[in-house]
C-alpha positions in Angstrom: -36.9 -16.1 153.6 -34.0 -19.0 153.5 -31.9 -17.4 150.4 -32.1 -13.6 148.7 -34.6 -13.8 145.6 -32.6 -12.0 143.7 -30.0 -14.1 144.4 -31.8 -17.2 144.1 -33.1 -15.4 140.5 -29.3 -14.7 139.4 -28.3 -18.7 139.7 -31.8 -19.7 137.7 -30.7 -17.5 135.2 -27.8 -19.1 134.5 -29.7 -22.0 132.4 -29.9 -18.2 129.7 -28.3 -19.1 126.6 -27.3 -15.8 126.5 -25.3 -16.1 129.5 -23.4 -19.5 128.2 -22.1 -16.3 125.6 -21.2 -13.3 127.2 -20.2 -14.5 130.8 -18.9 -18.9 130.3 -19.6 -21.3 127.7 -19.5 -23.3 131.2 -21.9 -21.4 133.3 -25.1 -24.6 132.7 -22.3 -27.1 134.0 -21.8 -25.0 137.2 -25.6 -24.6 137.1 -26.2 -28.7 136.9 -22.8 -29.2 139.4 -24.6 -27.0 142.4 -28.4 -27.8 142.1 -28.4 -30.3 144.6 -27.1 -28.3 147.5 -29.5 -25.3 146.4 -32.6 -27.9 146.2 -31.0 -29.6 150.3 -31.0 -25.6 151.2 -34.0 -25.3 149.9 -36.0 -28.0 151.3 -38.2 -30.1 149.3 -41.2 -28.3 150.0 -39.5 -25.6 148.5 -38.3 -27.9 145.3 -41.1 -25.9 142.7 -38.5 -23.0 142.5 -36.0 -25.8 141.3 -37.9 -27.7 138.9 -38.1 -25.9 135.5 -34.6 -25.5 135.7 -33.9 -29.1 136.7 -36.0 -29.5 133.9 -34.4 -27.4 131.4 -30.3 -28.6 132.5 -31.0 -32.3 132.3 -32.2 -31.9 128.3 -29.4 -28.8 127.7 -27.6 -29.6 124.5 -24.6 -30.6 126.3 -23.6 -33.8 127.0 -21.1 -32.6 129.8 -24.7 -30.4 131.4 -26.6 -33.9 131.4 -23.1 -36.0 132.4 -22.7 -34.0 136.1 -26.7 -34.5 136.7 -26.3 -37.9 135.7 -24.1 -38.4 138.3 -26.0 -36.2 141.0 -29.4 -37.4 140.1 -29.5 -40.3 143.1 -28.3 -37.2 145.9 -31.4 -35.3 144.2 -33.8 -38.2 145.3 -32.2 -38.4 148.6 -33.5 -34.5 148.8 -36.8 -34.9 147.7 -38.2 -37.7 148.7 -40.0 -40.8 147.4 -43.3 -38.8 145.5 -41.2 -36.1 144.4 -38.5 -38.6 142.9 -41.6 -40.6 141.1 -43.4 -37.7 139.6 -40.2 -35.6 138.7 -37.1 -37.3 138.7 -38.0 -40.7 137.2 -39.2 -39.5 133.8 -34.9 -37.7 133.3 -33.8 -40.8 135.0 -35.2 -42.8 132.7 -34.0 -40.2 129.5 -30.1 -40.8 131.0 -30.7 -44.3 130.6 -30.9 -43.9 126.6 -28.8 -40.7 126.6 -24.3 -41.4 125.9 -22.3 -43.4 127.2 -20.7 -40.3 128.8 -24.4 -40.0 130.5 -25.8 -42.7 131.1 -22.5 -44.6 132.9 -23.8 -40.9 135.6 -26.4 -42.9 135.9 -24.7 -46.1 136.2 -22.4 -45.9 138.9 -24.9 -44.5 141.0 -27.7 -47.0 140.1 -28.4 -48.9 143.5 -28.5 -45.6 145.3 -31.0 -44.2 143.5 -32.8 -47.5 142.2 -33.4 -48.2 146.4 -34.7 -45.1 146.7 -37.6 -46.7 144.8 -41.5 -47.7 145.4 -40.4 -51.2 145.3 -43.4 -51.4 142.6 -41.4 -49.0 141.0 -38.0 -50.4 141.4 -39.5 -53.9 139.6 -39.7 -52.0 135.9 -36.4 -51.9 135.5 -35.4 -55.9 135.6 -36.1 -55.1 132.0 -33.9 -52.0 131.5 -30.7 -53.7 133.1 -29.6 -55.9 130.2 -29.5 -52.6 128.6 -26.4 -51.4 130.3 -24.9 -54.6 128.2 -24.2 -53.1 124.9 -22.1 -49.8 124.2 -21.6 -46.8 122.2 -18.0 -48.1 122.3 -17.2 -51.7 122.8 -14.1 -51.7 123.9 -15.7 -49.6 127.0 -15.0 -52.4 129.4 -15.5 -49.9 132.7 -18.6 -49.7 131.8 -19.2 -53.5 131.7 -17.2 -53.6 135.1 -19.0 -50.7 136.5 -22.4 -52.7 136.2 -21.5 -56.1 137.3 -20.4 -54.1 140.9 -23.8 -52.1 141.4 -25.5 -55.4 140.5 -24.0 -57.1 143.3 -25.2 -54.5 145.6 -28.8 -54.8 143.5 -29.4 -57.8 144.3 -30.3 -57.3 147.4 -33.2 -55.3 145.7 -35.5 -58.3 144.1 -36.4 -61.6 144.8 -34.9 -64.8 144.2 -37.2 -65.5 140.9 -36.5 -61.9 139.7 -32.9 -62.2 140.2 -33.2 -65.7 138.1 -35.3 -64.7 135.8 -33.5 -60.7 134.7 -30.7 -60.6 136.2 -28.8 -64.3 135.7 -28.7 -64.2 131.7 -26.3 -60.6 132.2 -24.6 -62.2 135.1 -23.8 -65.7 132.4 -22.9 -62.7 129.4 -20.4 -60.8 131.5 -18.5 -63.7 132.3 -17.7 -64.5 129.2 -16.6 -60.8 128.2 -13.2 -60.1 126.3 -11.6 -58.9 128.7 -10.0 -60.6 131.5 -11.2 -57.4 134.6 -14.8 -57.2 133.9 -14.9 -61.7 133.5 -13.1 -61.4 137.2 -15.9 -59.2 138.5 -18.4 -61.2 137.2 -17.5 -64.5 138.7 -18.2 -62.6 142.5 -21.6 -62.0 140.5 -22.1 -65.2 140.1 -21.2 -66.3 143.3 -23.6 -63.8 145.2 -26.5 -64.3 142.7 -26.1 -68.3 144.3 -25.6 -66.8 147.5 -28.7 -64.7 147.1 -30.2 -68.6 146.4 -29.4 -70.1 149.2 -30.6 -67.2 152.0 -33.9 -67.2 151.0 -34.3 -71.1 150.4 -35.0 -71.2 147.0 -33.2 -73.9 146.9 -34.4 -75.0 143.4 -33.0 -72.0 141.7 -29.6 -72.4 142.8 -29.5 -75.6 141.6 -30.4 -75.1 138.3 -27.9 -72.1 137.7 -25.2 -74.5 139.4 -26.0 -76.7 136.7 -26.0 -74.1 134.0 -22.6 -72.7 135.0 -21.6 -76.9 134.5 -22.9 -76.9 131.4 -21.7 -73.6 130.4 -18.1 -73.4 131.6 -16.7 -77.0 133.2 -17.7 -78.3 129.7 -16.5 -75.5 127.6 -14.7 -76.5 124.5 -12.3 -73.0 125.1 -9.9 -73.2 128.4 -11.4 -69.7 129.7 -14.6 -71.3 130.3 -13.1 -74.3 132.3 -11.0 -70.9 134.1 -14.1 -69.4 134.7 -15.1 -72.4 136.5 -12.4 -73.6 138.5 -12.6 -69.3 139.8 -16.0 -69.7 140.7 -15.8 -72.9 142.2 -12.8 -71.3 144.3 
């Protein structure tokens, strides 16, 4: 009674492979693009009407379809709430993390938005996976690493200082030594945000350890780029 049943049936049939051959080759992409809007209209109590269609689209052979879903999965998580997100979206999210870079970038751009909606225990599981974003299909794809640094600055607030020290510190230091200057610049901000995290949470010992590591790694670096990095971090 929210929308006419024939209209919903027409929408759900957009994933039919026969439609791609007879109506429009990009019909599945249009279906994926509209899905958050349809989900919002139907409400979370009617998610079961869309669940199978969403899973079909998430495993579509065309990466453009999966990419479209990856860019909007955080929006869908807001619509569905934490329980449905944990049950139905997290497995698909995990699949996107291992997909092509063109799909992974969609997840990466809104990583903070998605993670903050998860339960604390579920969120901790992703600490191990965040470093996988440093590796890309194409090493020249530096914007991917830039985006990672930007997201990590936001993500710091979701984890406690010891988790940041154990997992995120390594990623930050790797990005600070990137071959591309744009990535290094944003990574210096990330390093400073990590230090800020330690000291605002009274984790002074972790902060001091991190500073000593920065001194050894950059201040005493044999290459001028490393020493320059140290100057910028101090600044």
